[in-house]
C-alpha positions in Angstrom: -204.9 110.0 -10.6 -202.3 107.2 -11.2 -202.2 104.3 -13.6 -202.3 101.8 -10.3 -205.3 103.9 -9.2 -207.1 103.6 -12.5 -206.1 99.9 -12.9 -207.9 99.3 -9.5 -211.1 101.4 -10.5 -211.3 99.1 -13.8 -210.6 95.8 -11.8 -213.8 96.6 -9.5 -215.6 97.6 -12.8 -215.2 93.9 -13.8 -216.4 92.7 -10.9 -219.1 94.4 -10.5 -220.5 93.8 -14.4 -219.4 90.0 -14.2 -222.0 89.6 -11.6 -225.8 88.8 -12.8 -228.6 87.2 -11.1 -227.6 83.7 -12.0 -224.9 84.2 -10.0 -223.5 83.0 -6.6 -222.3 85.0 -3.6 -220.0 84.0 -1.2 -218.5 85.6 2.2 -215.0 84.2 2.8 -212.6 83.4 4.8 -209.4 81.5 6.2 -205.6 81.5 7.4 -203.2 82.8 5.0 -199.3 81.3 5.4 -196.9 83.3 3.2 -193.1 83.3 2.6 -190.9 86.2 0.4 -188.2 85.3 -1.6 -185.3 87.4 -1.7 -183.0 87.3 -4.1 -180.2 90.2 -2.9 -176.6 90.3 -3.9 -173.9 90.5 -0.9 -177.1 89.8 1.4 -177.9 86.2 3.2 -181.9 86.2 4.4 -183.9 83.3 5.4 -187.2 83.7 5.5 -189.6 81.5 7.3 -193.4 81.6 6.9 -195.9 84.6 8.8 -199.2 83.4 9.6 -202.0 85.7 8.8 -205.9 85.6 7.5 -207.8 86.8 5.0 -212.0 87.7 4.7 -213.7 89.0 1.7 -216.6 87.7 -1.2 -216.3 86.7 -4.0 -219.2 86.3 -6.5 -219.1 83.2 -9.0 -221.3 83.7 -12.3 -221.3 80.7 -14.7 -219.7 81.6 -18.0 -220.0 77.9 -20.0 -220.9 74.4 -19.1 -219.4 73.7 -15.7 -216.9 76.6 -15.7 -217.3 79.3 -13.7 -216.3 83.0 -13.7 -215.2 83.7 -9.6 -213.9 87.2 -9.1 -213.2 88.6 -5.6 -212.3 91.2 -3.3 -210.1 90.1 -0.1 -208.3 91.7 2.4 -205.4 89.6 3.2 -202.3 89.9 6.0 -199.2 88.4 4.0 -195.6 88.9 5.4 -192.8 86.7 6.1 -190.4 86.3 9.4 -186.7 86.4 8.6 -183.2 86.2 9.8 -180.3 88.7 8.2 -177.3 87.3 8.2 -174.2 89.8 7.1 -170.7 90.6 8.0 -171.0 88.1 11.1 -174.1 89.6 12.6 -177.7 88.3 12.5 -180.8 90.3 13.3 -184.3 88.5 13.3 -187.5 90.6 12.1 -190.8 90.5 10.9 -192.3 91.9 8.0 -196.5 92.5 7.9 -198.1 93.1 5.2 -201.8 94.2 4.5 -203.1 93.8 1.0 -206.7 93.9 -0.6 -206.3 91.5 -3.1 -208.8 90.8 -6.4 -208.7 87.7 -7.3 -210.4 86.9 -10.7 -210.2 83.3 -11.0 -211.6 80.6 -13.5 -213.6 77.8 -11.7 -214.5 74.3 -12.5 -216.7 72.2 -11.1 -218.5 69.6 -12.6 -222.1 69.3 -10.2 -223.2 73.0 -9.8 -224.2 71.3 -6.1 -221.6 69.9 -4.6 -218.6 68.1 -5.4 -214.7 69.0 -5.9 -213.8 72.1 -7.9 -210.7 73.8 -9.4 -210.2 76.9 -10.0 -206.9 79.2 -11.3 -205.7 82.6 -12.5 -204.8 86.3 -11.8 -205.0 88.1 -8.7 -204.0 91.8 -8.1 -203.5 93.0 -4.8 -203.1 96.5 -3.4 -200.7 97.6 -0.6 -202.7 99.4 2.3 -200.0 99.2 4.9 -196.3 97.3 5.7 -194.4 97.1 9.1 -191.3 95.8 10.1 -191.0 95.2 13.7 -193.3 98.5 14.7 -192.2 100.7 11.7 -193.8 101.9 9.0 -192.3 100.5 5.8 -195.2 101.3 3.0 -192.7 103.3 1.2 -190.1 100.8 0.6 -192.5 98.6 -1.1 -194.6 98.8 -4.2 -198.2 99.4 -4.0 -199.1 96.9 -6.5 -198.2 92.8 -6.6 -199.9 90.6 -9.3 -199.7 87.2 -9.6 -201.5 83.8 -9.9 -203.1 81.6 -7.8 -204.6 77.7 -8.4 -206.6 75.7 -5.9 -208.9 72.6 -5.2 -211.4 72.6 -2.9 -215.0 70.8 -1.3 -218.5 72.3 -2.2 -220.6 70.7 0.4 -223.7 72.4 -0.6 -224.2 75.7 1.9 -220.6 76.2 2.7 -217.3 75.2 0.8 -213.7 74.4 1.8 -210.5 74.7 0.1 -206.9 75.4 -0.4 -205.3 78.0 -3.0 -201.7 78.8 -3.6 -200.9 82.4 -4.8 -197.1 82.9 -6.0 -196.4 86.9 -6.6 -194.7 87.7 -10.0 -193.5 91.2 -9.5 -190.9 93.0 -7.6 -192.2 94.4 -4.3 -189.2 97.0 -3.9 -190.7 100.5 -4.7 -187.7 101.0 -7.3 -186.5 97.6 -8.9 -184.3 99.5 -11.1 -182.6 101.4 -8.3 -181.9 97.3 -6.5 -179.6 94.8 -7.0 -181.9 91.9 -6.3 -185.8 91.1 -5.8 -188.6 89.9 -3.6 -191.5 87.8 -4.5 -194.7 87.0 -2.3 -196.0 83.9 -2.1 -199.2 82.5 -0.3 -200.6 79.3 1.2 -204.4 79.8 1.8 -206.9 77.3 3.9 -210.8 78.7 3.5 -213.8 77.8 3.8 -216.8 79.8 2.3 -220.8 80.4 2.8 -222.9 80.6 0.1 -226.0 83.3 0.2 
């Protein structure tokens, strides 16, 4: 078993051990607006956003006065639509990527019943698939995407709505040492959640 698989198991254990009878299970779903920032010497790539969706669960567990630990397990579609311009020619392409994301958010909400909240923390993404115009390109990308997320929202009682911005910190290239440049993901998420 490789190091990335071990990390995935550790994070799943973190999610399970952070839950308690005092916690709150939420089912979350929403829309992703993602893009990729490319920095490759000698190649100009103009990116535009790609729309996808995400869905999964998170568990809100109180750890202090108005402070909650909210780990989650989310299926998330990411990627970008972009134009390659090189040597006087151009080509349009869409890169569609699927991840299992494990966000570990610290959330502040002064009123536990309803009201505004703010959250932030790291996320860990496990790449499930990568498709470029119908071609499987998963092997070209790193299997792990690590970043930070921050968001705000409003708790309506039984439901909550919010927006979160995720910034990838790791290079998406499978072999970053062999590439001149880097690529990172950014994702804007709009979501709603139902509280059980």
